Backbone bond lengths (Angstrom), bond angles and torsions (degrees), N, CA, C in turn:
res aa  C-N    CA-C-N  psi(-1)  N-CA   C-N-CA  omega(-1)  CA-C   N-CA-C  phi
1 M - - - 1.443 - - 1.529 109.82 -
2 E 1.319 114.96 -36.58 1.461 119.53 -179.42 1.518 110.66 -63.38
3 Q 1.327 116.64 -39.96 1.459 122.00 -178.63 1.526 111.41 -58.43
4 Y 1.335 117.09 -34.77 1.460 121.52 -177.76 1.532 112.46 -101.42
5 H 1.334 116.21 10.86 1.471 122.49 178.13 1.522 112.40 59.13
6 I 1.330 114.51 38.88 1.468 120.45 176.22 1.522 107.01 -94.75
7 P 1.327 117.15 121.92 1.466 118.82 -178.89 1.533 111.49 -69.14
8 E 1.350 115.14 155.75 1.457 120.26 176.80 1.516 109.89 -64.18
9 I 1.302 115.53 145.54 1.464 121.18 176.48 1.519 107.16 -95.79
10 D 1.344 116.07 118.47 1.461 118.42 -179.72 1.525 111.78 -122.40
11 L 1.318 116.49 3.80 1.457 120.85 179.04 1.528 109.00 -146.95
12 V 1.331 116.45 126.37 1.466 122.35 177.11 1.528 107.61 -124.96
13 I 1.329 115.77 124.07 1.457 121.77 177.02 1.522 107.34 -121.05
14 V 1.312 116.50 124.24 1.461 121.29 -178.80 1.523 108.75 -128.33
15 D 1.304 115.77 132.66 1.460 122.17 174.25 1.530 106.07 -115.97
16 L 1.317 116.66 104.01 1.467 121.57 -175.60 1.525 112.09 -63.89
17 Y 1.330 115.52 152.79 1.462 120.10 174.12 1.524 108.65 -54.11
18 P 1.309 117.53 144.49 1.478 121.03 -176.09 1.527 113.20 -79.49
19 F 1.323 116.72 66.07 1.460 120.99 -177.75 1.524 111.82 -60.41
20 E 1.325 116.35 -49.82 1.467 121.05 -176.50 1.528 111.01 -59.86
21 E 1.328 116.75 -43.09 1.461 121.10 179.59 1.524 111.38 -66.20
22 T 1.342 115.99 -36.98 1.463 120.46 179.55 1.528 110.55 -66.22
23 V 1.330 117.13 -42.93 1.462 121.03 177.95 1.526 110.24 -60.26
24 A 1.324 116.22 -38.05 1.466 120.74 -178.97 1.530 112.72 -72.80
25 S 1.338 116.55 -21.61 1.469 118.89 -173.27 1.525 115.44 -105.99
26 T 1.332 118.19 -9.74 1.461 119.55 -177.97 1.529 110.75 -151.45
27 T 1.323 114.91 160.40 1.470 120.77 173.53 1.526 110.90 -111.16
28 D 1.329 116.74 5.50 1.462 122.43 -179.78 1.527 109.36 -72.20
29 D 1.336 115.87 105.47 1.454 122.16 -175.83 1.526 112.09 -55.50
30 Q 1.309 118.02 -43.08 1.463 121.05 -178.29 1.534 111.03 -64.83
31 A 1.318 117.44 -42.06 1.471 121.32 178.37 1.526 110.59 -63.77
32 I 1.310 116.06 -39.49 1.463 120.76 179.74 1.526 110.29 -66.21
33 I 1.312 117.22 -47.61 1.465 121.22 -178.65 1.528 111.06 -63.11
34 E 1.324 117.67 -35.01 1.462 120.89 177.46 1.520 112.15 -63.05
35 K 1.313 118.35 -20.35 1.464 122.25 -179.08 1.518 112.78 -93.54
36 I 1.332 117.42 13.43 1.462 120.49 172.98 1.521 107.22 -85.41
37 D 1.309 115.66 113.30 1.466 121.63 -179.29 1.527 108.43 -81.31
38 V 1.313 116.39 127.68 1.456 121.19 179.63 1.530 110.73 -104.78
39 G 1.314 116.77 -48.30 1.461 121.01 -177.91 1.518 113.69 -72.10
40 G 1.331 116.71 -35.91 1.462 120.74 -177.81 1.520 113.19 -58.33
41 P 1.349 117.81 -52.53 1.468 117.90 177.82 1.527 113.10 -60.24
42 S 1.325 117.55 -33.01 1.470 120.16 178.15 1.528 110.61 -65.25
43 M 1.343 116.75 -42.86 1.464 119.73 178.42 1.523 111.07 -66.23
44 I 1.327 116.14 -40.37 1.466 120.21 178.90 1.525 110.12 -61.51
45 R 1.325 116.83 -47.32 1.461 120.56 -178.97 1.533 111.55 -63.51
46 A 1.325 116.74 -42.07 1.466 120.17 179.64 1.526 110.79 -63.18
47 A 1.327 116.69 -43.21 1.466 119.94 179.47 1.526 110.74 -66.91
48 A 1.334 116.94 -42.54 1.460 120.41 -179.45 1.532 111.00 -65.06
49 K 1.318 115.76 -39.02 1.463 120.01 177.90 1.528 110.38 -59.83
50 N 1.316 116.63 -34.84 1.465 122.63 -177.99 1.522 111.77 -101.92
51 H 1.335 116.67 34.35 1.459 121.49 -173.62 1.531 114.39 -60.18
52 K 1.312 117.95 -18.24 1.467 118.99 177.66 1.517 111.33 -68.57
53 D 1.343 116.70 -24.72 1.462 121.10 -178.57 1.524 113.78 -116.57
54 V 1.328 116.66 -14.90 1.464 120.68 -174.08 1.526 109.59 -132.22
55 V 1.317 115.78 132.11 1.462 120.51 173.12 1.515 106.86 -89.34
56 V 1.320 116.96 132.92 1.462 120.72 -179.72 1.520 109.74 -117.14
57 I 1.322 114.91 129.88 1.459 122.50 175.60 1.528 105.51 -116.86
58 A 1.334 116.43 109.13 1.462 121.11 -172.67 1.519 113.08 -109.62
59 S 1.328 116.61 4.25 1.452 119.48 -176.91 1.523 109.00 -152.25
60 R 1.302 115.89 148.23 1.461 120.13 177.46 1.523 111.42 -60.08
61 M 1.318 116.60 -24.09 1.469 120.55 179.95 1.531 111.12 -64.86
62 E 1.314 118.57 -23.25 1.461 121.78 179.36 1.522 112.88 -92.22
63 Y 1.330 119.23 -6.32 1.466 121.53 -178.78 1.522 111.68 -55.36
64 A 1.311 117.53 -37.59 1.468 121.05 -177.32 1.526 111.72 -60.96
65 L 1.319 117.76 -27.26 1.464 120.64 179.98 1.520 111.71 -64.23
66 L 1.315 117.36 -24.53 1.458 120.60 -177.38 1.519 112.57 -72.68
67 G 1.316 118.43 -25.33 1.452 121.10 -175.69 1.509 115.07 -100.30
68 R 1.314 118.68 7.66 1.469 121.10 -174.11 1.518 114.23 -75.00
69 A 1.316 118.62 -32.38 1.460 119.91 -176.19 1.527 109.33 -147.62
70 P 1.326 117.25 157.08 1.469 120.17 -179.23 1.525 112.76 -74.49
71 G 1.307 115.89 161.87 1.460 122.43 173.85 1.510 114.35 62.99
72 R 1.326 115.01 -150.49 1.461 121.05 -176.88 1.518 112.25 -64.14
73 A 1.335 117.66 -27.64 1.460 119.85 -178.72 1.515 110.72 -60.02
74 K 1.319 116.91 -32.70 1.458 118.16 -179.78 1.519 111.46 -74.42
75 R 1.305 116.66 -10.93 1.456 119.90 179.01 1.516 111.67 -103.32
76 G 1.301 117.44 22.36 1.463 119.89 174.89 1.496 114.00 79.73
77 D 1.316 117.47 46.97 1.452 120.57 -177.81 1.522 113.20 -68.70
78 Q 1.311 118.04 -15.12 1.458 121.33 179.32 1.536 109.67 -81.84
79 P 1.329 117.41 130.53 1.471 120.15 -179.14 1.533 113.15 -55.57
80 E 1.328 117.62 -38.55 1.469 119.98 179.99 1.524 110.97 -64.34
81 Q 1.327 115.76 -39.24 1.463 119.58 179.73 1.532 110.44 -67.66
82 R 1.320 116.44 -41.16 1.468 119.70 178.56 1.524 110.72 -62.18
83 R 1.322 116.29 -43.43 1.467 120.31 179.44 1.526 110.54 -64.64
84 S 1.318 116.71 -41.69 1.461 121.22 178.56 1.527 111.16 -62.85
85 L 1.319 116.42 -42.51 1.469 120.03 177.68 1.529 110.97 -66.74
86 A 1.324 117.30 -35.57 1.467 120.88 177.07 1.530 109.91 -64.55
87 A 1.327 116.20 -43.88 1.474 119.77 178.23 1.521 110.00 -61.03
88 R 1.316 116.39 -44.63 1.470 121.05 179.21 1.535 109.86 -61.58
89 A 1.326 117.06 -38.92 1.463 121.14 179.58 1.527 110.97 -61.68
90 F 1.333 116.51 -43.73 1.463 119.35 177.63 1.527 110.83 -65.66
91 E 1.327 117.74 -35.52 1.465 121.24 176.37 1.529 111.01 -63.76
92 V 1.331 116.87 -41.66 1.469 121.10 178.63 1.526 109.39 -61.20
93 C 1.333 116.96 -45.64 1.473 120.40 179.44 1.527 111.09 -64.07
94 A 1.311 117.42 -42.27 1.464 120.79 179.88 1.532 110.44 -62.50
95 H 1.315 116.78 -44.42 1.468 120.19 178.72 1.526 110.16 -61.59
96 Y 1.315 116.56 -44.51 1.464 121.81 -179.90 1.531 110.16 -58.91
97 D 1.326 116.55 -45.29 1.467 121.24 178.78 1.524 111.72 -63.38
98 V 1.325 116.79 -40.38 1.468 120.82 179.49 1.522 110.75 -63.58
99 V 1.323 116.78 -44.01 1.463 120.56 179.68 1.531 110.28 -61.00
100 I 1.310 116.80 -42.55 1.470 121.00 179.29 1.530 110.27 -65.72
101 A 1.325 117.07 -44.95 1.470 120.80 178.97 1.521 110.28 -60.02
102 R 1.331 117.64 -42.44 1.469 121.28 178.88 1.522 110.64 -61.84
103 Y 1.309 117.20 -39.16 1.466 120.19 178.93 1.533 109.99 -60.96
104 F 1.327 115.99 -47.33 1.461 119.40 -176.98 1.521 113.66 -71.20
105 T 1.329 117.65 -26.08 1.460 119.80 178.43 1.521 111.95 -94.51
106 G 1.328 116.59 -1.01 1.460 120.01 -179.64 1.507 112.40 68.51
107 G 1.329 116.73 29.24 1.457 120.95 -172.10 1.502 116.95 -90.35
108 G 1.302 120.73 2.80 1.461 120.39 177.97 1.507 112.95 79.76
109 A 1.332 116.67 -148.61 1.458 122.54 -174.07 1.523 111.25 -63.92
110 A 1.319 115.44 140.98 1.465 121.01 -176.68 1.507 112.99 -63.30
111 G 1.303 117.89 -31.30 1.453 119.94 -176.05 1.519 114.37 -87.67
112 S 1.320 117.75 -4.59 1.459 119.29 -176.83 1.522 110.57 -73.67
113 S 1.299 116.32 150.90 1.454 120.77 -178.22 1.522 109.78 -116.43
114 D 1.303 115.87 131.49 1.461 118.78 175.85 1.526 110.81 -106.24
115 G 1.317 115.83 11.73 1.462 119.80 175.29 1.507 115.22 88.29
116 R 1.320 118.39 -13.86 1.455 120.52 178.60 1.520 108.91 -96.10
117 E 1.302 116.49 131.13 1.453 120.81 -176.78 1.517 110.46 -128.47
118 I 1.313 113.72 151.72 1.460 119.56 173.66 1.519 107.90 -123.79
119 F 1.286 117.89 142.51 1.447 123.63 -179.96 1.523 112.98 51.61
120 P 1.318 120.80 46.78 1.464 119.26 -177.54 1.512 112.85 -72.06
121 G 1.275 118.65 -3.60 1.455 123.61 -177.66 1.509 105.71 133.05
122 I 1.318 116.31 88.80 1.458 119.34 -173.91 1.522 110.49 -106.65
123 R 1.319 115.33 151.80 1.452 119.95 176.95 1.522 106.29 -139.86
124 S 1.309 116.20 110.54 1.450 119.17 176.07 1.519 110.79 -121.62
125 N 1.336 117.53 -17.64 1.455 122.58 174.09 1.526 108.04 -162.35
126 P 1.310 118.15 168.03 1.464 119.43 -179.40 1.527 110.80 -73.55
127 N 1.285 116.83 75.70 1.460 124.24 -176.60 1.518 109.11 -106.96
128 P 1.328 119.61 134.43 1.458 120.42 -179.80 1.528 112.93 -65.71
129 C 1.323 117.67 -11.64 1.459 120.67 179.60 1.528 112.93 -85.29
130 V 1.326 117.53 -5.24 1.459 121.31 -179.00 1.524 109.63 -65.13
131 M 1.335 116.21 137.42 1.453 121.19 -177.15 1.515 111.91 -118.23
132 E 1.292 116.13 146.04 1.445 121.12 171.83 1.519 108.67 -90.94
133 R 1.329 116.41 157.37 1.464 121.67 179.06 1.519 112.45 -52.76
134 S 1.320 117.56 -40.44 1.451 120.89 -173.49 1.522 113.66 -83.44
135 S 1.329 118.76 -6.65 1.456 119.80 -178.85 1.521 109.79 -71.39
136 P 1.337 117.58 148.95 1.467 120.84 178.66 1.529 112.37 -56.42
137 V 1.331 116.30 -40.88 1.461 119.22 179.61 1.524 110.54 -65.64
138 G 1.334 116.31 -43.16 1.465 120.00 178.00 1.511 112.08 -60.63
139 Q 1.330 116.74 -39.58 1.468 120.89 179.22 1.523 111.07 -65.21
140 V 1.333 116.93 -43.20 1.471 120.60 179.40 1.526 110.21 -64.53
141 L 1.323 116.90 -45.03 1.460 119.32 -179.10 1.528 111.67 -64.27
142 R 1.339 117.87 -37.71 1.464 119.77 176.15 1.518 110.56 -63.77
143 K 1.329 116.86 -40.19 1.466 120.90 179.76 1.531 110.21 -62.72
144 I 1.318 116.61 -44.72 1.463 120.94 177.99 1.522 109.72 -63.93
145 G 1.321 117.28 -41.72 1.462 121.16 178.59 1.514 112.17 -59.87
146 R 1.349 116.39 -43.06 1.471 119.86 178.06 1.523 110.37 -63.69
147 A 1.335 116.49 -41.51 1.463 120.05 -179.01 1.525 110.90 -62.49
148 L 1.308 116.29 -37.80 1.459 120.73 -178.86 1.521 112.68 -88.87
149 R 1.337 116.07 -0.61 1.462 122.68 179.56 1.525 111.43 56.95
150 A 1.337 113.82 43.65 1.457 120.16 -178.52 1.519 110.83 -86.55
151 T 1.301 114.94 159.21 1.460 121.87 178.74 1.518 108.74 -121.88
152 E 1.336 116.42 137.02 1.448 120.52 178.24 1.524 108.64 -69.06
153 R 1.309 118.06 132.84 1.463 122.55 -177.08 1.522 112.45 -97.51
154 Q 1.331 116.52 -36.38 1.454 119.69 -177.35 1.511 109.46 -157.92
155 G 1.313 116.66 173.12 1.455 121.59 178.65 1.510 111.14 107.74
156 T 1.299 114.42 168.14 1.445 121.43 -178.62 1.514 108.81 -113.46
157 I 1.320 116.95 129.76 1.451 120.95 177.67 1.515 107.81 -73.86
158 L 1.317 117.34 130.33 1.465 121.87 -179.79 1.517 110.21 -86.46
């Protein structure tokens, strides 16, 4: 990047296509499918993955954070803030994916529960990937499982 005089990217702001709003406002399948953002979630995930060097703003709700202080501080110069924004970015992407999955499965609102869960917090061996019900990752995976109407096959709920 230096060779071509391209400045470092330290702030990524993405406003995803309004899929949820489109589903609520029309039944035109083609119009709805056109509002599935493909590149936006990829940019959000890439920025969140690199949160130590890049601040990611994945929702209009985080816009206010940009105006709180001058200079780099307003862009999340604190490591805790960057990590928090990265977590929020992954939550935004997960919610977006759940809403899309619900549309394709005819499942209604993304937050509704039909009682079937996947990965609610399984324990089959001492694996660092094991999640508890209350963990953010466990909550996201349960939400995705409900959207896809998945059923847990094995494991122990923690």
